[in-house]
N, C-alpha and C positions, 0 to 999 in steps of 0.2 A: 902635750900638758893634759893632767888629768882633771877631769871637771865633774868630780862626785855626783852633783845635783843634776846635771845635764845627762850622765850615764844611767842614773836612775829613772830620770823622766823618759830617756828613749826604752828601756826595760819594759817600765811600766806599758808605755804605748803598745810595742812590740806583743806583750802578753795579750792586752786587752785585744790587740789586732786577731791573734791566735784564735782566742775565744770567741771572737765576732766570727772567724772563719769555720769554726767548728761548730757554733749554733748555726752558720747559713748552711754548712754541710748537712746538719743534722734535720734543719728544716726543708730543706730540698728533699731527704731521706723520707720523712712522714709525708710530703707533699706525692711523690713517687709512690709510696704504699698507699696513700689514700685515693690517687689517679687510679693505682691497681685495682684496688675493692672498688671502687666506682664501675670501674670497665667488666668486672669481674662479675657484679650486682646485676649491670645493665645485661651480660650475656645470660645471666642465669633468669633475667625478666623476659629477656628476647625468646628464650627456649620455652619458658614458660607461656607467653603468647602464641608461638606457633604452635605449639602442642594443645591450647586453647582452641586455635584458629583451626586445626584440624579436626578437634572434637567438635567444632561448632559445625564445619563443612560435613562432616560425618552424621552429625544431627540432621542439617537443613536438608543433604541429599540422600538421608538414609531410607531404607525401605519404608520403615514405620510411617514416616511424615508422609513421606510422600502416598501412601497407600490410604493415610487420614485426608488427605486435600484431594484425594482422587486424581493423582497427576502420574502415578507408576505406569498407568499402562500406556499414556501418552509420549513419554520420554524413553528414548533408547536405552538399553542397559547397558553396563557395563563392561566393555569389552577389554579383558585384561592382558590380549596379545595386540591389541591395536598398536601400529607402529609410530611413534609421536617422534618426528627427528627434526633438526633446524628447515628443511625445505622439503618436507614430505610428512602428510598425514594420511595413514592409512595407504590407499591405491593412488592419491592425490598428491601431487608434485604442486608445492606453492613456493611463491616469489615475493612481491612487493606487497607491502601494507597499503591497502585500499583507503582505508579509516578506521577510526579505533573510539571506543566509547569506553564508560565508566567501569566497566567488567569484560569488554570484548572488543574484539580486533576483527576487521574484514582482510583477508588475504586472496590474491590473485591465485589461481589455479589452473591445473589442467589437468585431465584424465590420461592415464596411460595412451588413449588412441589420439590423442592431441586436442581432443574437445575442451574449449576454455570452460572455467567456472569462476566462483567467487565461493569460499570457503570463511564463514562466520567462526571465530573461536571464541568459546565462552569459558572464561576462568570460574569454576565453580568455589575457589576460594576469595574472590572477590564478591561474590553475593552475599552480602550481610543480614539480609532479611527474610522473611518468609514470600513477603509480596514479591520479591526479586527473583526468586524461584517460581512462584505461579506467573511472571511476567514471561519466563522463559517458555514455560511449558503453553503458555497462551501463544507466543509467536510460534512455536511449533505446529500447535493445533491449527493456526492461521494459514503457515503455509502449506499444509498437507491438504486442507479444504480448499484453498485457491489454486493448488497445481493443475493447471490445464487452462485458466480462465486468461482471456486474450489481454489483460492488463496487471497480470501479475505473474510473480519470479515462478519458474519450476522449481521446485526442492526434488534435488537428485538424490541424496542421500543424508542421511543422518546417523551418528554414531558418537560414542561417549568412551572416554577414559576415565582414570579414579579422578583426575582433578579437572578435566574440561571436557566441554559438549562441543560436537562441529556439525553446523548446519552448511550442506554443501547446496548452492543453488546454481542455476544456470548465470553466464556473464551476459549481459545485456547493456549495451549502449554507454552513455556517460550521466553523468548529476546534471539536471535541467541548471543548478547553481552553478556548477564549473561552466558549463557552456556558456552562460549569459556572464560570469566573471570574465572569462575568455573574450567574450564579444558580447557586447549589452544589444548590437543590432542583429543578433545570430537567426532571431525566427521573423518573420512576415508575420505581418497582424492577423491572418488567416492562420498561418501555423497556430500561435498562440490560441486561438479558439480551438484549434486540434489538439494542443496540449490541456488544456481545461475540459474539453470534452472527455477525452483519454481517461485524465484524473477521474473525472465525476462519472464515467462509465464504471473504473476499477471501484470505486468508493460505491456505487449502486449494487453492484455485485456482491461485493463485500457483506452490505445490510441486507440484501435478500438471505445470504446465510448466518444472518444474526451475528456478524463479526463488526467491529468498529476499528477503524485505523489508530487515530487521535495522535498523530503525530503527522499530518499533511504538512509540507513544506518544500522549497526546491532541492534542499537537499535529499529528499526521499522521492523525488521522480526522476526516473530513468529516461533518459530519449535514445532512439535508435533512427536510422535513417532518413536523417535530416536532410532534407531538400533546401540549399539555399534559395530563397527567396520565393520557396513553394507556397502550396495551397493547403486548405483546411487537412486535408489528408496526407502530406507530404512529411508525416513524422508519425513515430510509432512510440508509444507511451507504456510504460510500465511501474506500480508503485514498488516500495522495497521499506526495507527497515520497518518489520513489523513487530519491534520489540514492546511497545508501548498497546498493540492491537489486544484484544478481549473479546469475550462472547456476551452478547447481551441475552438477559432473559424477558420473559414476556412478563407483565405486570402480574401479581397474585389474582387479582380479580376485579373487575370494574367498579366494585363499591369501594376499593382500595384508591383506585385512580381517581376516582370523583370525592374523595372524602373533603371538607369545607377547607378552604383556604385558613379560617380562623384557627383550626386544630392543626395547621402546619402540613394540609394537605396538597397536591398538585392536581391542577384541572386536568380533566380528562382529554384526551388527544382530539385533535381534529379530526372527522369523518374521513376514513379512507387511510390513516396512519396507525399502524399498530402500535398498541400501549406496550411499551416496555419498562422493565424496572428501571430505577435509576443508579447511576453510577457515581461513586463520590472521589475517585482519586482525582486531584488535580494534576494534568500531566501534559506535556507537550512544549511547544518552542514559543518564546516571547515575540511578540507580532503575529502571531498564528493561533493561540489556543484561543475557546471559545470563553465569554466573560461568565455565561452560565456555569462553567466549572468551578468557580468560587462559591457558587449557591449551597449553604451547608444544607439544603433539603436534596441535594443530588441533583444530576443535570441528565439528559438524554445524548448518549453517545453519538447517534445517527446526525442530529443535529448538531452536535460539537464540531462533527467532520464536516459537515456543511458548512458552517462559518468559517473552517479553516479553507475550505475549497474558495470562498469568496475573496479571505484573503490572498491567496496564490494569484487568482485571477487580478486581483488589485497592483499585485508587484509586476505582473507580466505585462499591466496595462500603464503604469504609470515607470517604471524601471526602477532598479536597486535605488537610486539616490534619493527620488522622490518619496519612495515608500518609505524609507528610513526617516525623511524628515518630516514627513505627515503622519504616517501611521505609526510605526514604531517608536517614534518619540513620544506618543500617547501612552502608548503600555509604560515606557521607560520612566516617563514622568510618575505614572500614578504608582508604581512600585517603588520609586525613589521617596516619596513621601505616604507611602501605605498607612501608617500609623497603628492605630486600632484594629484589629481583625473584624472584630463585629460589624455589621453591615456595610464591608467591604465589596461585598457582589454588587449593592444597590448603587454603591459610588462609582466604582468600576463601569457599570451599563450605563449611568448618568454622563460620564466622561466619553465613552465610546460612541453612545447612540447618536447624537447630532453631528457627530463627525460621518459616521457611515451613511446618515441621510443625507449629508451635504453632497459627499462624493457620488450618493447615486442620483442626486440631482433631486430630491426631496424636500431640499429647506437649504436655508443660507445657515451660517456660522461665522458670529465675530471671532475675529481674531487679529493677535498682534501684526502689525505692518510685514515684520518679514516672514511670517508663518501664513499670511492671507495670499502672499504673492504666490507662495509654495501650493498652497490648497487650492487656487485658480489654476496653477498649472495642473496640478493632478486633476482636478475636475475637468479640464478641456480634454487631458489623455483619456480619461475614462470613457467621455462621452464618445469618442472615436475609436474606442476598443472593441470589437466583437467579443473578444473574449471575457470582457468584463461585464459586456451587454446581456451574456447569458448566466451569468453567475452573480451579479450584484444582488439580487433579492436573496443569496443565501447571506447576508451582511444585515438581515433582520435581527435588530434587538430582542424581538420576539422568538424563543427558540420554537413554538408553535407554529407562528406565522412564517418560520424562514425556508427559502424554497431547498427542497430535497436534491440530493445528488445526482438521483434520477430524472428529476424533473429540469435540472439544469443541463444534463446529457440531452433529453429529449428536445429542450428549447434549441441548445447550439446544433443537434442535428437537423431540426427544422430550418434554421434559419440558413444552414449551407448544404440544405439538399442539392445532390447534384442537378445540372443541367446540360443540356448538349453543348452550349457553349462554355462549360467548364471542364471540358474533356482536357485542354492543355493541362490545366493545374493537377491533375489526376492521371497522367500520362499512362501506358502501358508498360512503357521503359521502368519506372519506378518502381511496378510490382513484377515486371517480367512476364506477363501475361498477353498473348498475341491471340486475335480471333483465327480460326480457321480459316476464313477468306484471304486472310494476309492483313487486314486493316486490323488498327489496334483494337485491344476490348474495349476499351471508353470511349472508341471513336463515334460509337451510336450508343444512345441510351439502353441501357439494360432493364430486365425487368426487376431485377433486385432494385435499381436506384429508383423505380418508380414506385415500389411497394414501402421501401422507406419513406420516401416524401410523404405518400399517405399516411404511412404508420407514424409519421413526426407531426402529423397534421397541416400539413400545406401540401399543394397540389405541386409537381414539377410539370415544367412545360416539355412534355415530352411525347412523341407519335404514339405510344403504349398508353392506351387511357386508362384512368386510375379505376380499374372495375374493382366489383369485391374481390377479394381474395380469393373466395372457392372459385369463381368463374377463371381468373386467373390459372388456379392451381389445372381445373380441367383441361384449360388452352394447353397447358405446358406439361401435360399428362403424356408417355412414351404410348404407342400404338399396342404394344404387348409388354410382357416382363422381360426386365432387362435379363440379357443372356449372359452368364457366368464368364470372365474374363479366360482367356485359353491360358494363359501361365501366371497366377495369380502370385502376387508378391507374398513373402512370409506374414503370416499375420503380425507379429512383432514391428514390421516394418511400415504398418498403417496408421492413416492419422485421422482419426474420428472427431465429430462435434455433436455433443447432445445440448439440446437446448429443452430447457423445462424453467418453469417458474415456480415449482414448488421445491424446496431446498431440500428436503428430506429423499424426494425420487431423485431428483438429479444428481445427488451425490451418491445413491443406492446404484443408479444405473453407471454412473461414472466408473466406481468403484468395481460392479461386476465385470464390466469388460476389461478393465486394467487388469484385473485379476484371472479372467478367461484368456486374456491373450496376451499381456504385457504390452500391450503396444501406448503410443500417446494418446489421450483423448482431453480435448479441450472442451470447457462448460462454458454456456451463456444463460442467463437469467433472464431474458427479454428478446422479442424478434429483432429490436434494433441493435442489439449486441450480436447476434446471429448472423444479420446481413452486413454489419460490419465484419465479421469472422468469415465470410465466404468471398467478400469482395478481397481480402488481405491474404488468404490462406489458400491451399488446395487440399480438400479432404478428399478421402477414399470412404467416408461414408458419415451421413448427416441423420439423427435419430432427433426427431422432433415431437413433443408433447405438442398435441392438436388444441388443448384447452388454452393456450395464451390467451391474455388479453387481446381482445379487438380483433380477434380472427386470426392473430399473429402467427398462431400455428401452421393455418393453411398457406398463408404469405410465405413461410420460410420454406415451406414445403415447395412451393411454386418457384422460388429464387434458387434453390438447389436444384430445381430440375432444370432451368433456364442456364444449360451449360452444353457446350457441344459433346458428341457422343462420347468423344476419347476425354473429355475432362469432366463430365458429369459422374459425380457422385453417388454411391448407392445411398437409396432415402429410406429410412424406417419412420414411420407415423405412428406416434406413442397414445395410447388415450386411457386414461382414469377413469374409473367407474365400472359398473356392471352392465351398461347396455349393449345394443350391438355394436359391432364393430362395424365403420363404413369400409366401401369397397377400394382395396389399394387402387385401382386402375382409375376410379373417379377422381381419387387425390392429386393421382400424378407420383404416387409414392411406390417402391418395389415391394413392400410388405407394411401392414398394420398390425400392431401387436399390444398387449396390454402395458401399463408403465407401474411400476418401474420393469426394465426390458429384461428378459431370460437372456443370456446370452447365447444358448443354444439356438435361439431364433434364427441368428443370423449364418449359423451352422446349415441350419433346415433349409432357408433360404439361398443356399449354395455361396455365400459371401465368402466364404473361404473354404 
């Protein structure tokens, strides 16, 4: 039965439905075209961004900018033939990633002869500012200057491609942070003091070369040869990650250093401390950077390193949990309510100074009950910690009054100067040395131990009387000049130690020997560092500047000569100045020469 009204209604409905479908299809087509245009615009912008990034990279790392900044000579030239593969860079085979940062990663590596190494790969594309390029150049400069130092990693190679820089360093131990995370009780108290001593010695050596680290923390401290439950010397320590290191310059003039505070000047440094130009880049890690880094007038980089050393000692003493609840909490709370940047340096010091004094036992601090319990627990642990005892004065809020890393190193060395009863803690087995008579080398006190005690300001209870170093050197002098070895090893296989407290002379001597013979040359900038090196390593030759402070040069000469005939190194005494050279036999040395040493002197002395 035909129903015209209903049929017309269905037809209209069908037409509307079809029209709606057409409109929907058209809308979808429009959206698809719009989406395609958006994608194409994104691709165009991405190509432009990549192009601009390449231009930016070429500009930042170009010869013109590097030459203008004085960085061209220090950075390796681009090698267009350098092999860069998934598991290979140049001659180095790479494996797992050991760590990564904003624009770099560290890879486990190995040389073709099987020697392990670590490869730091720096992406030039990720360096966005000129300051980051300067930081990379400063890191390489520091690695080169510190290679051979007892508490620094050895730089083995540096090369560059168009997009990357590669620094190849020795592979050494594991991070202090990883060790303590795996086992919070991995280090005995005496070993904790040994760790702080090693870090302090590394920082002191850096400062003697006018370098500062600026990022001392457990992640940047490497440990090796950790003896479970061992003593002060049963751990080897090296600093790593010099990415924020920089060179500090001398202050322009005493007049600038003593400008009036009313005019924004800075007070003159205490007597005995070099005047250094201030740094202005606030950097480092939360819980470890010094509050003076927030000072708009600049800060002393060496004093900032000292503060970080004190923070490291605090974490070792208190443990990670209490360190976070008492110390790190104060940093975090301050920056959570940071507010106005004006005057933040003073506010930060006002927050931290009372806490630091309370932890050092120099005052009380009112705190909420839960914080007070943690604070008291922390103070008890700090009082019992030999590590914190040596470095607690590094947490002085006044940078000028802060204990320096060198002073912390010497204080810890003096406190733990070896006595005959300590032989078990530093057994010959831990260093693999045996006395010629068959007894362990540490079973009797050595001349080096006694000299270390004297230099550290503390007498050692030893059968060897703490006589003047010159007398000790004369007693240790050989009856005649040492005969050359019958079958000497190749020069490149030798290991030398250079001891000098003058940075320019130390580096000149070290570089001359490396260039002449291609051998490994370690460097020590103090008599105490040299004595440590002599007891932990076997050297073929020791070159000592006689003018070290406190007759330390003669002490090191005597310690180097205090070896059995088969283990005694060739000893060269170096002297600065134009005066007459002392007689080698009177000093107990094999040769006396001017510093910096001409490498030909060793050939003339028939060392090679």
